[in-house]
C-alpha positions in Angstrom: 5.7 -7.0 -11.7 6.8 -8.0 -8.2 7.8 -11.5 -9.4 9.9 -9.9 -12.2 11.7 -7.6 -9.7 12.3 -10.6 -7.4 13.8 -12.7 -10.2 16.0 -9.7 -11.3 17.2 -9.3 -7.7 18.0 -13.0 -7.3 19.8 -13.0 -10.7 21.9 -10.0 -9.6 22.7 -11.7 -6.3 23.9 -14.8 -8.1 26.0 -12.8 -10.5 27.6 -10.8 -7.6 28.3 -14.0 -5.7 30.0 -15.5 -8.7 32.2 -12.5 -9.0 33.2 -12.6 -5.3 36.9 -13.0 -4.7 38.0 -16.4 -3.4 40.9 -16.0 -1.0 42.4 -18.0 1.7 40.8 -18.8 5.0 43.0 -19.9 7.9 41.0 -21.7 10.6 42.1 -22.4 14.1 41.9 -26.2 14.2 42.8 -26.7 17.9 39.4 -27.4 19.5 37.4 -30.5 20.1 39.8 -33.3 19.3 39.1 -36.9 20.6 42.1 -38.5 22.3 43.0 -41.9 23.7 46.2 -43.5 24.8 47.0 -46.9 23.5 47.1 -48.7 20.2 43.9 -48.5 18.2 44.7 -49.7 14.7 41.1 -49.2 13.5 41.0 -45.6 14.6 42.2 -44.4 11.2 38.8 -45.4 9.8 36.1 -42.7 9.8 33.4 -45.0 11.1 35.5 -46.0 14.2 33.5 -45.5 17.4 35.4 -42.9 19.6 32.4 -41.9 21.7 34.1 -42.9 24.9 37.4 -41.0 24.0 38.4 -37.9 25.9 37.5 -34.6 24.3 40.3 -32.0 24.5 41.9 -29.1 22.8 45.4 -29.1 21.4 48.2 -28.1 21.9 48.3 -31.1 24.2 51.2 -33.0 25.9 50.2 -36.3 27.4 53.6 -36.9 29.0 53.3 -34.0 31.4 49.7 -35.0 32.2 50.8 -38.5 33.2 53.3 -37.0 35.7 56.6 -38.2 36.9 57.5 -41.9 37.5 60.7 -43.7 38.5 62.7 -45.3 35.7 61.4 -48.7 36.8 58.0 -47.7 35.3 59.2 -47.2 31.7 60.6 -43.8 32.1 64.2 -42.5 31.8 66.4 -39.8 33.3 67.2 -38.4 29.9 63.6 -37.4 29.1 62.6 -36.3 32.6 61.0 -39.5 34.1 57.8 -39.2 32.1 56.0 -41.8 30.1 55.8 -42.1 26.3 53.5 -44.6 24.6 51.1 -44.4 21.7 48.4 -41.8 21.4 45.6 -41.3 18.9 43.8 -38.1 18.0 40.7 -37.8 15.9 38.7 -34.7 14.8 35.5 -34.5 12.8 34.6 -31.5 10.7 32.2 -30.6 7.8 32.5 -28.7 4.6 30.0 -27.3 2.1 29.8 -27.4 -1.6 31.3 -23.9 -1.7 34.6 -25.5 -0.5 34.8 -27.9 -3.4 37.5 -26.9 -5.9 39.6 -25.2 -3.2 42.9 -26.6 -2.0 42.4 -27.5 1.6 45.5 -28.3 3.7 46.2 -29.2 7.3 49.2 -27.5 8.9 50.8 -29.0 12.1 53.4 -26.9 13.9 54.7 -29.9 15.8 53.8 -33.4 16.7 56.1 -35.5 18.9 56.8 -37.8 17.3 56.6 -40.5 14.6 53.2 -39.2 13.5 51.0 -40.7 10.8 48.0 -38.8 9.5 44.8 -40.1 7.8 41.8 -38.3 6.3 38.7 -40.3 5.9 40.8 -43.5 6.0 43.3 -42.3 3.4 46.9 -42.2 4.6 48.4 -38.7 4.0 51.9 -39.4 5.3 54.4 -40.1 8.1 56.7 -37.7 9.8 59.3 -39.0 12.3 60.8 -35.6 13.4 58.9 -34.4 16.4 59.9 -30.8 16.0 59.2 -30.1 12.3 56.2 -28.2 11.1 54.5 -30.0 8.2 51.5 -29.8 6.0 49.3 -32.2 4.0 46.8 -31.6 1.2 43.4 -33.1 2.1 41.4 -31.9 -0.9 41.0 -35.1 -3.0 39.7 -37.2 0.0 37.2 -34.8 1.5 33.4 -34.8 1.6 31.8 -31.5 0.6 28.2 -32.4 1.1 28.0 -31.6 4.8 28.8 -35.1 5.9 31.6 -35.7 8.4 35.3 -35.7 7.5 37.4 -37.5 10.0 41.1 -36.6 10.6 43.1 -39.3 12.5 46.6 -38.8 13.9 48.6 -41.6 15.4 51.6 -40.5 17.6 54.1 -43.2 18.3 56.3 -42.2 21.3 57.0 -45.8 22.2 60.7 -45.0 22.5 60.4 -43.1 25.8 64.2 -42.5 26.1 64.6 -41.2 22.5 66.2 -37.8 23.5 68.7 -36.3 25.8 66.0 -34.0 27.4 62.3 -33.7 27.8 60.3 -33.9 24.6 56.7 -34.2 25.5 54.3 -36.4 23.6 51.4 -35.6 21.3 50.1 -32.8 19.1 51.9 -30.3 21.4 51.8 -27.3 19.0 49.0 -25.6 17.1 47.1 -26.9 14.1 45.5 -24.9 11.3 43.1 -25.8 8.5 43.8 -23.7 5.4 41.5 -23.2 2.5 42.9 -21.6 -0.7 41.8 -21.2 -4.3 43.6 -23.4 -6.8 46.0 -20.6 -7.7 47.7 -19.6 -4.5 50.9 -18.8 -2.7 52.7 -22.0 -1.7 53.2 -22.9 2.0 56.1 -20.8 3.2 56.2 -19.5 -0.4 57.2 -15.9 0.4 60.8 -14.9 1.2 61.6 -11.4 2.2 65.1 -9.9 2.4 66.5 -6.4 2.8 69.6 -6.4 0.5 70.2 -2.6 0.8 69.5 -0.6 3.9 70.3 3.1 4.0 69.0 5.8 6.3 67.0 7.4 3.5 65.7 4.3 1.9 65.7 0.5 2.2 65.3 -2.1 -0.6 62.9 -4.9 0.2 63.2 -7.9 -2.0 60.3 -10.4 -2.1 60.5 -13.8 -3.8 57.1 -15.4 -4.2 56.4 -19.0 -5.2 52.9 -19.8 -6.4 51.2 -23.1 -6.9 48.2 -24.1 -9.1 46.4 -27.2 -7.9 43.5 -26.7 -10.4 43.7 -26.0 -14.1 46.6 -27.3 -16.1 47.0 -23.9 -17.6 46.8 -20.6 -15.8 45.5 -17.3 -17.0 47.1 -13.9 -16.7 48.6 -13.7 -13.3 49.6 -10.6 -11.4 50.8 -10.0 -7.9 50.2 -6.8 -5.9 52.7 -6.1 -3.0 52.0 -3.5 -0.3 54.3 -2.7 2.6 52.9 -1.2 5.8 55.0 0.4 8.5 54.7 -0.4 12.3 51.9 2.2 12.5 50.0 0.3 9.7 50.5 3.1 7.2 51.1 2.1 3.5 54.7 3.1 2.7 55.4 1.2 -0.5 53.4 -0.6 -3.2 54.1 -2.4 -6.5 52.2 -4.6 -8.9 54.0 -7.1 -11.1 52.8 -9.3 -14.0 53.9 -12.9 -14.3 54.8 -14.3 -17.7 54.2 -18.1 -17.9 55.8 -18.7 -14.5 54.8 -19.3 -10.9 57.9 -17.6 -9.5 58.3 -13.9 -9.0 60.9 -11.6 -7.6 59.9 -8.0 -6.8 61.8 -5.1 -5.2 60.1 -2.4 -3.3 61.5 0.8 -1.8 60.8 1.9 1.8 61.6 5.5 2.6 63.3 6.4 5.9 63.1 2.9 7.2 62.7 2.1 10.9 65.3 -0.6 11.7 64.6 -3.7 13.6 67.1 -4.1 16.5 67.2 -5.5 20.0 66.0 -2.2 21.6 63.4 -1.1 19.1 62.2 -4.1 17.1 60.3 -2.3 14.4 58.1 -4.7 12.4 56.7 -4.0 9.0 53.9 -6.0 7.3 53.9 -7.2 3.7 50.6 -7.8 2.1 50.6 -10.0 -1.0 47.6 -10.3 -3.3 47.4 -12.7 -6.2 45.2 -12.1 -9.2 44.2 -14.4 -12.1 42.5 -12.6 -15.1 41.8 -9.7 -12.7 40.2 -11.9 -10.0 41.8 -12.1 -6.6 42.7 -15.7 -5.8 44.9 -15.4 -2.8 46.0 -12.9 -0.2 48.3 -13.2 2.8 50.5 -11.1 5.0 54.0 -11.6 6.4 55.7 -9.6 9.1 59.3 -8.7 8.6 62.0 -6.4 9.9 64.4 -4.1 8.0 67.9 -4.7 9.4 71.4 -5.8 8.4 74.1 -7.6 10.4 77.5 -9.2 10.0 80.0 -11.5 11.7 83.6 -10.5 11.4 86.7 -12.6 12.4 88.3 -9.7 14.1 85.5 -7.5 15.4 82.7 -10.0 16.2 79.1 -9.2 15.6 77.4 -6.0 14.5 73.7 -5.2 14.0 72.8 -2.3 11.7 76.4 -1.2 11.6 76.9 -1.1 15.4 79.1 -3.5 17.3 77.0 -5.7 19.6 78.0 -8.4 22.0 75.6 -11.3 21.8 74.3 -11.9 25.4 72.6 -15.1 24.8 71.0 -18.1 26.5 70.2 -21.6 25.4 66.6 -22.6 25.7 64.8 -25.9 25.5 61.3 -26.1 24.3 59.5 -27.1 27.5 58.1 -24.7 30.0 58.1 -26.7 33.3 54.6 -27.4 34.5 53.0 -27.1 31.0 55.5 -29.5 29.4 55.9 -28.9 25.7 52.4 -27.5 25.1 53.5 -23.9 25.7 51.0 -21.1 25.0 52.4 -18.0 23.2 51.6 -15.8 26.2 53.8 -18.0 28.4 56.7 -17.6 25.9 56.2 -13.9 26.0 56.4 -13.9 29.7 59.6 -15.9 29.6 61.2 -13.8 27.0 60.2 -10.7 29.0 62.0 -12.2 32.0 65.1 -12.8 29.9 65.1 -9.3 28.5 64.8 -7.9 32.0 68.3 -9.1 32.9 69.9 -7.9 29.6 69.6 -11.0 27.5 69.5 -10.2 23.7 69.7 -13.6 22.1 68.4 -17.2 22.3 69.8 -20.4 20.9 66.9 -22.7 20.1 68.5 -25.8 21.6 68.7 -28.2 19.9 65.8 -28.4 17.4 63.2 -26.2 15.7 61.0 -24.4 18.2 57.5 -23.2 18.0 56.2 -20.6 15.5 54.8 -18.6 18.5 58.2 -18.3 20.2 59.8 -17.1 16.9 57.0 -14.4 16.7 57.7 -13.3 20.3 61.4 -13.0 19.5 60.5 -10.8 16.5 58.2 -8.7 18.6 60.5 -8.2 21.6 63.9 -7.8 19.8 65.6 -11.1 20.7 68.2 -12.4 18.3 67.9 -16.1 17.4 70.2 -19.0 16.5 67.7 -21.4 14.9 69.0 -25.0 15.2 68.0 -28.1 13.3 69.6 -31.1 14.9 71.2 -32.5 18.0 72.0 -35.8 16.4 72.8 -36.8 12.8 72.9 -40.4 11.6 74.8 -41.6 14.7 72.8 -41.5 18.0 74.1 -40.1 21.3 73.9 -42.0 24.6 70.7 -41.7 26.6 70.5 -41.9 30.3 68.3 -44.2 32.3 68.9 -43.5 36.0 71.1 -40.4 36.1 72.7 -37.9 33.8 75.9 -39.4 32.3 75.1 -43.1 32.8 74.2 -43.7 29.1 72.3 -46.9 30.1 68.9 -46.3 28.5 68.0 -49.7 26.9 68.2 -49.7 23.1 64.6 -50.8 22.8 63.6 -47.6 24.5 66.1 -45.2 23.0 65.6 -45.5 19.2 65.6 -41.9 17.9 65.8 -39.6 14.9 69.3 -40.8 13.7 67.6 -43.9 12.1 65.7 -41.5 9.9 68.3 -38.8 9.4 69.6 -39.9 6.0 66.1 -40.0 4.6 64.6 -36.9 6.2 67.4 -34.5 7.1 67.1 -32.4 3.9 63.4 -31.9 4.1 63.4 -31.2 7.9 66.2 -28.7 7.5 64.7 -26.9 4.5 61.2 -26.8 6.2 62.8 -25.1 9.2 64.4 -22.5 7.0 61.4 -21.9 4.8 59.1 -21.6 7.8 61.3 -19.2 9.7 62.9 -17.3 6.8 61.0 -14.0 7.3 61.7 -13.7 11.0 64.1 -10.8 11.5 65.2 -12.3 14.8 66.9 -15.2 13.1 70.6 -14.4 12.4 72.1 -17.9 12.1 71.1 -21.4 11.0 72.8 -24.1 13.1 73.1 -27.6 11.5 74.1 -29.4 14.6 75.2 -29.6 18.2 78.2 -31.5 19.6 78.2 -33.9 16.7 81.8 -34.8 17.2 81.0 -36.9 20.2 79.3 -39.4 17.9 82.3 -39.8 15.6 85.1 -41.5 17.7 87.9 -40.5 15.3 87.6 -36.9 16.6 88.3 -37.9 20.2 91.0 -40.4 19.0 92.7 -37.6 17.1 92.4 -35.3 20.1 94.1 -37.8 22.4 96.8 -38.6 19.8 97.7 -35.0 19.5 97.4 -33.9 23.1 98.1 -37.1 25.0 95.9 -39.3 27.0 94.5 -38.2 30.4 94.4 -34.5 29.7 91.5 -32.9 31.6 89.3 -31.9 28.7 87.6 -28.9 30.1 90.7 -27.4 31.7 93.5 -27.3 29.1 94.1 -25.6 25.8 94.9 -28.3 23.1 97.5 -28.1 20.4 96.2 -26.0 17.5 98.9 -26.4 14.9 96.8 -27.3 11.8 99.5 -29.4 10.2 100.1 -31.5 13.3 96.4 -32.0 13.9 95.6 -32.8 10.2 98.5 -35.3 10.0 97.2 -37.2 13.0 93.6 -37.0 11.8 94.6 -38.5 8.4 96.6 -41.3 10.0 93.5 -42.3 12.0 90.9 -41.8 9.3 92.8 -42.4 6.1 91.6 -39.0 5.0 87.9 -39.9 5.1 85.5 -38.0 7.4 81.8 -38.7 7.3 81.2 -35.8 9.7 82.7 -33.2 7.4 81.0 -34.8 4.4 77.6 -34.6 6.1 78.3 -31.0 7.2 79.1 -30.0 3.7 75.8 -31.5 2.5 73.8 -29.8 5.2 75.5 -26.4 4.6 74.7 -26.8 0.9 71.0 -27.4 1.6 71.0 -24.3 3.9 72.5 -22.2 1.1 70.0 -23.5 -1.4 67.3 -21.9 0.8 69.1 -18.9 2.2 72.3 -17.1 1.3 71.7 -14.1 3.6 72.5 -15.8 7.0 75.5 -17.7 8.1 75.7 -21.4 8.8 76.9 -22.4 12.3 77.1 -25.4 14.7 78.0 -26.0 18.3 81.4 -27.7 18.4 83.0 -29.5 21.3 86.4 -30.2 19.6 87.2 -27.1 17.6 90.9 -27.8 17.5 90.1 -31.0 15.5 87.1 -29.7 13.6 88.9 -26.6 12.2 91.7 -28.8 10.9 89.5 -31.8 9.6 87.4 -29.8 7.1 84.3 -29.7 9.3 84.9 -26.0 10.0 85.2 -25.3 6.2 81.4 -25.7 6.1 80.6 -23.2 8.8 80.5 -19.5 8.4 80.5 -19.0 12.2 82.3 -21.5 14.3 80.5 -22.2 17.6 82.6 -23.2 20.6 80.7 -25.2 23.3 82.5 -24.8 26.6 85.8 -24.1 25.0 86.6 -20.5 26.0 90.1 -21.7 26.9 90.7 -22.2 23.2 89.6 -18.7 21.9 93.1 -17.3 21.6 94.7 -20.3 20.1 92.0 -20.7 17.6 92.0 -17.1 16.6 95.8 -17.2 16.1 95.8 -20.3 14.0 92.7 -19.5 12.1 92.5 -15.7 11.9 89.8 -15.7 9.3 87.4 -17.8 11.4 84.4 -16.1 13.0 84.2 -17.3 16.6 81.1 -17.5 18.8 80.5 -19.0 22.3 77.6 -21.2 21.3 77.2 -22.9 24.7 78.8 -21.6 27.9 78.8 -22.2 31.6 77.0 -19.5 33.5 80.2 -18.5 35.2 81.8 -15.1 35.3 84.9 -16.3 33.4 82.8 -17.2 30.4 81.6 -13.6 30.0 85.0 -12.2 30.9 86.7 -14.3 28.2 84.2 -13.0 25.7 84.0 -9.3 26.6 87.8 -9.0 26.7 88.1 -10.3 23.1 86.6 -8.2 20.3 86.8 -11.2 17.9 84.4 -13.3 20.0 80.9 -12.4 18.9 79.2 -13.3 22.1 78.1 -16.2 24.3 75.0 -18.4 24.8 74.8 -19.4 28.5 73.4 -22.8 29.4 70.5 -22.1 30.2 68.0 -19.3 30.3 65.2 -21.3 32.1 65.4 -24.5 34.1 64.3 -27.4 31.9 63.0 -30.9 32.2 65.2 -33.9 31.3 68.9 -34.5 31.6 67.7 -35.7 35.0 68.4 -38.0 37.8 69.0 -39.6 40.1 65.3 -39.7 41.1 63.6 -37.4 42.1 65.7 -34.9 40.1 63.4 -34.4 37.1 65.6 -31.9 35.3 68.3 -29.3 35.7 68.0 -25.9 37.4 71.2 -24.4 36.1 69.6 -21.4 34.7 68.9 -17.6 35.1 65.3 -18.5 36.0 63.8 -21.5 37.7 60.9 -23.6 36.5 58.4 -21.2 38.0 60.1 -18.2 36.3 61.7 -16.9 39.5 65.1 -15.2 39.0 67.9 -17.3 40.4 71.1 -16.0 42.1 72.9 -16.7 38.8 70.2 -14.6 37.0 70.8 -11.7 39.4 74.6 -12.1 38.9 74.3 -11.9 35.1 71.9 -9.0 35.3 74.8 -7.1 37.0 77.0 -8.0 34.1 74.6 -7.4 31.2 72.7 -4.3 32.4 74.0 -0.8 33.3 71.2 0.2 35.7 72.7 0.1 39.3 71.9 -3.1 41.0 73.0 -5.0 44.1 71.9 -8.4 45.4 72.9 -10.7 48.2 72.7 -14.4 49.2 74.2 -16.3 52.1 75.8 -19.7 52.8 77.0 -21.3 56.0 80.8 -21.5 55.9 80.5 -25.2 56.6 78.7 -25.7 53.3 80.4 -23.1 51.1 83.1 -23.8 48.5 84.5 -20.4 49.5 86.8 -20.2 52.6 88.6 -17.3 54.2 91.7 -16.9 56.2 93.5 -13.7 57.4 96.8 -14.7 55.7 95.5 -15.9 52.3 92.2 -14.1 52.0 89.4 -15.8 50.0 89.9 -19.2 48.4 87.6 -21.3 46.2 87.6 -25.0 45.8 84.9 -26.7 43.7 83.1 -29.6 45.2 82.6 -32.2 42.5 79.8 -34.7 42.7 80.3 -38.2 43.9 78.5 -41.1 42.1 75.8 -41.7 41.1 75.9 -38.1 40.0 78.0 -37.2 37.1 81.0 -35.4 38.7 81.4 -32.8 36.0 77.8 -31.6 36.4 79.0 -29.3 39.2 80.6 -27.1 36.5 77.1 -26.2 35.2 75.7 -25.3 38.6 75.8 -22.1 40.6 77.2 -21.9 44.1 75.2 -23.3 46.9 73.4 -20.2 48.3 70.3 -19.3 50.3 68.1 -16.2 50.0 67.8 -15.8 53.7 69.3 -14.4 56.9 68.4 -17.0 59.5 71.0 -19.4 61.0 72.3 -20.4 64.4 73.7 -17.6 66.5 77.4 -17.2 66.1 77.5 -19.5 63.0 80.0 -18.3 60.4 78.2 -17.2 57.2 79.6 -16.4 53.8 77.8 -13.4 52.4 78.0 -13.1 48.6 77.1 -9.8 47.0 76.5 -9.4 43.2 76.6 -5.9 41.9 77.6 -3.6 39.0 78.4 -0.8 41.5 82.0 0.2 42.2 81.8 -0.6 45.9 79.5 -2.3 48.5 79.1 -1.7 52.2 77.5 -4.3 54.5 75.4 -3.4 57.5 74.3 -5.8 60.3 71.5 -4.2 62.4 72.7 -0.8 61.3 76.4 -1.3 62.1 78.8 -1.2 59.1 80.9 -4.3 58.6 83.1 -2.4 56.1 83.2 -1.2 52.5 84.8 -3.3 49.7 85.6 -2.6 46.1 84.4 -4.9 43.4 87.7 -4.6 41.6 89.3 -6.4 44.5 87.3 -9.5 43.6 88.4 -9.7 39.9 88.5 -13.5 39.7 84.8 -14.0 40.2 83.2 -10.5 40.5 81.6 -11.5 43.8 82.2 -9.3 46.8 82.3 -11.5 49.9 82.1 -11.2 53.7 82.5 -13.7 56.4 80.0 -12.8 59.1 79.0 -14.4 62.4 75.2 -14.8 62.4 73.2 -12.5 64.6 69.4 -12.2 64.2 68.1 -9.0 62.6 68.6 -7.1 59.4 71.5 -7.6 56.9 71.7 -4.8 54.4 74.1 -4.2 51.6 74.5 -0.8 49.9 76.0 -0.2 46.5 78.0 2.9 45.6 79.0 4.2 42.2 81.4 7.1 42.0 81.1 7.5 45.7 77.3 7.9 45.6 74.8 5.4 47.0 72.9 3.9 44.1 71.2 0.7 45.2 70.4 -1.4 48.3 69.3 -4.9 49.2 68.1 -6.3 52.5 67.7 -9.7 54.1 65.9 -9.9 57.4 65.4 -12.7 60.0 61.9 -14.0 59.6 59.4 -15.6 61.9 56.6 -18.1 61.2 54.4 -17.8 58.1 51.3 -15.8 58.9 50.4 -14.4 55.4 50.2 -15.5 51.8 51.0 -12.9 49.3 49.5 -13.4 45.9 50.5 -11.6 42.7 49.3 -12.1 39.1 51.7 -11.2 36.4 48.8 -9.7 34.4 45.4 -8.6 35.6 43.7 -8.7 32.2 43.6 -11.6 29.8 42.2 -12.0 26.3 39.1 -14.2 26.3 40.5 -16.4 23.5 41.2 -19.7 25.3 44.9 -19.2 24.9 46.0 -16.2 27.0 47.9 -17.0 30.2 49.2 -15.3 33.3 51.4 -16.7 36.0 50.2 -16.1 39.5 52.9 -16.2 42.1 52.3 -16.8 45.8 54.8 -16.3 48.7 54.7 -17.1 52.4 55.3 -14.1 54.6 55.7 -13.5 58.4 53.7 -10.9 60.3 56.2 -8.2 59.3 56.1 -9.0 55.6 59.4 -10.8 55.4 59.6 -13.9 53.1 59.6 -17.2 55.0 61.8 -19.5 53.1 62.3 -22.5 55.4 58.8 -23.5 56.4 57.3 -25.3 53.3 53.5 -25.7 53.1 51.1 -27.1 50.7 49.2 -24.5 48.7 45.8 -25.2 47.3 44.7 -22.9 44.5 41.0 -22.2 44.1 40.2 -20.9 40.6 36.7 -19.9 39.5 35.0 -18.0 36.7 36.2 -17.8 33.1 39.7 -19.3 33.6 41.4 -22.5 34.6 44.6 -23.7 36.0 46.9 -25.3 33.4 49.8 -26.1 35.8 51.3 -25.6 39.2 55.0 -25.5 40.1 57.4 -24.4 42.9 60.6 -23.9 40.8 62.5 -26.8 42.4 64.2 -29.5 40.3 63.3 -32.2 42.8 59.6 -31.3 42.7 57.8 -34.4 41.3 54.3 -33.5 42.3 51.8 -33.7 39.5 51.9 -30.4 37.7 48.3 -30.7 36.6 47.0 -30.7 40.2 45.6 -27.6 41.9 47.9 -28.2 44.9 51.7 -27.8 45.3 54.1 -27.6 48.2 56.1 -24.4 48.3 59.9 -24.3 47.8 61.8 -21.5 49.6 58.3 -20.2 50.4 57.1 -19.8 46.8 54.7 -21.4 44.4 53.1 -20.6 41.1 49.9 -21.4 39.2 49.3 -20.7 35.5 45.9 -19.3 34.7 44.5 -19.6 31.2 41.4 -17.8 29.9 38.4 -19.5 28.4 36.7 -18.1 25.3 34.1 -16.3 27.3 34.5 -12.8 28.7 34.2 -12.5 32.5 36.0 -12.5 35.8 38.5 -15.0 37.0 39.0 -15.4 40.8 42.1 -17.0 42.2 42.8 -17.7 45.9 45.7 -19.6 47.6 45.1 -21.5 50.8 47.1 -23.7 53.3 45.5 -25.5 56.2 45.8 -22.3 58.3 46.3 -19.4 55.9 44.4 -17.9 53.0 45.5 -15.2 50.6 43.3 -12.4 49.4 41.2 -13.3 46.4 42.6 -11.7 43.3 40.4 -11.0 40.3 41.6 -11.2 36.7 39.5 -9.7 33.9 39.1 -11.7 30.7 37.8 -9.7 27.9 
């Protein structure tokens, strides 16, 4: 009897197992890769001996690990004086018989660049674009008997000067292994829109694309849709039956919707379940936001029916000391910093960025211009020794343009499909400053406006007939640029008709007449604020946006005084690597935050423009170094100091004024004091004595209140007044020698997942707690416990110390270390030391 019962139990168990639902499994595939630099043509074979290869986790950027080297060592100014080369990655994994019959795919979020992938010796494909996300089906080549499967990836970054900025090298974004039943939702196969949004109800439209990698004929298919609100409560549900098709469009109604916006980014979750003959075959979730927006040629941009100026920044995809392998937690930190000064938008310059950054923008209410290309089929010049020299050798500078005609459609459509459901995305950009690569645009510009005009300073002729006539005389009426833009815009609209197409233009007076502008729903002006009025007058139906702007007061003033200008994107939000030189300048700090995430004077200035909370800030410059001068008769005067060779002279336009965050000079030395504030007035005090009150309105040209003060040691304090009342203060004090190290983590608790990160900032202080900014010292970071250092920095563009060291010299008395958790819970101890000083030991909890 016992045997009969046992057999009955086993039979029941087998029956229940056979009825279990087979749904997708998404595996983190980042750990335990084997890596080696150099050419290893046999490494694609599964039996290749990689026992002496390095074991590491991806995301991984070998260029930042190699550190900085002069251009004489096969590096280039354009890409930040780092090495390229060829790298191989290999990963072994096993499957069981239960996996057989599933569709098993590998998803790479980004591999820079020219990647080729093999599984068990079988080539899966080649992908030249280093920023595109892509997937391969592994199923037919896999072993399901417990023996090893070997994935091999070759990354060919031989062309180390292949970009105008830092790219990184390797599998620098996350990897996932995805197991699905034969009938499943296609990769990026769900598109969510909100075609009607009312206060009482919103319509959510879902388009679902299924695939069947198994049987030639499918059974009865149904899809169940559920919408959950931000509190994870079910608010809408609908089930649909499919009739001999793998495509489905469904509309759900969401009552009293919470709208996604820049202040309250409400995120809903859509759950999609697929059934075949009543058996669940796939399930996945997508986050989305309910919102609507518009661009108008007269009134600019509006979000959810409310006018909103876009206060944007451009952002490259590196994050200083970690290179291009940027953890999501670090993107969150950076976006939090940008939000803190009033930023509400990011232009992803000039290529697809990581999925994690897009998620952060959704979560934090940051509008996004998603951009596909910096170059089309014609390459731009790359720099070897310094920005602007365009002397990178051709053998080192081969880049994406050689693949553009073959790959542009897929790369563009993959970007749109991947990022379609992000509510943060409000524009698709098809290119950046493409006109520079088509000489007939500059030829037309010069023919119409005359040779020798200072491009950045004058407003060109906008009469469309005049420009078009000259353009046709030069081109014969043919324009590959406009033809390509038409093709790209068409591909965008094939994927998405809900968002506008845009591009960053450097010659809008030509592009709007040539036909280029006919393909853009929103016309982006790069550094052409002087043309806003002329363009609006000649093309009154064109929506105008500052797509790339200097971080100068005039750029914001030109925008905010014109309702028809939707907003601006300042270059840049964070300092970035590349566009560098001469050595040792590894990149450009022309940003709101430096490499270490410290707010720059420009960041403080724009915070006063973009936020209403009372604020005042102060910096100083010896009069002998300042571009500002003062006389009793003429008052304040400004004369820009352009660079001398080998620097590119125009680079000065992108930089802020030369300033110092200190009050320590030679006694009696004349010092220019700059005050940034959104208060009505400011009063300056030196050692308690008032040096006078001044109105901000009296400095309308640059919005900077200024004093000329003979230096005397002590305390310099500035007080801001709004409507006659004191609202904010800021103080600089003369400091002594460094006697303390202050240490401050951004977060004191991390997730023990191997990914979470916190910056830890250290600062040199004197005995009274004043920052010491002129006595640089080498900081050694000691890290123990369940965490590790993944990079050190000091924020300076000339800092070429290896960022993967545990030691870094301070800059203006500061340095930073990035601490990442392991996958074990526990405590992480961090201490900073110099030869003479030690900070307290801080403890970060990882749980």
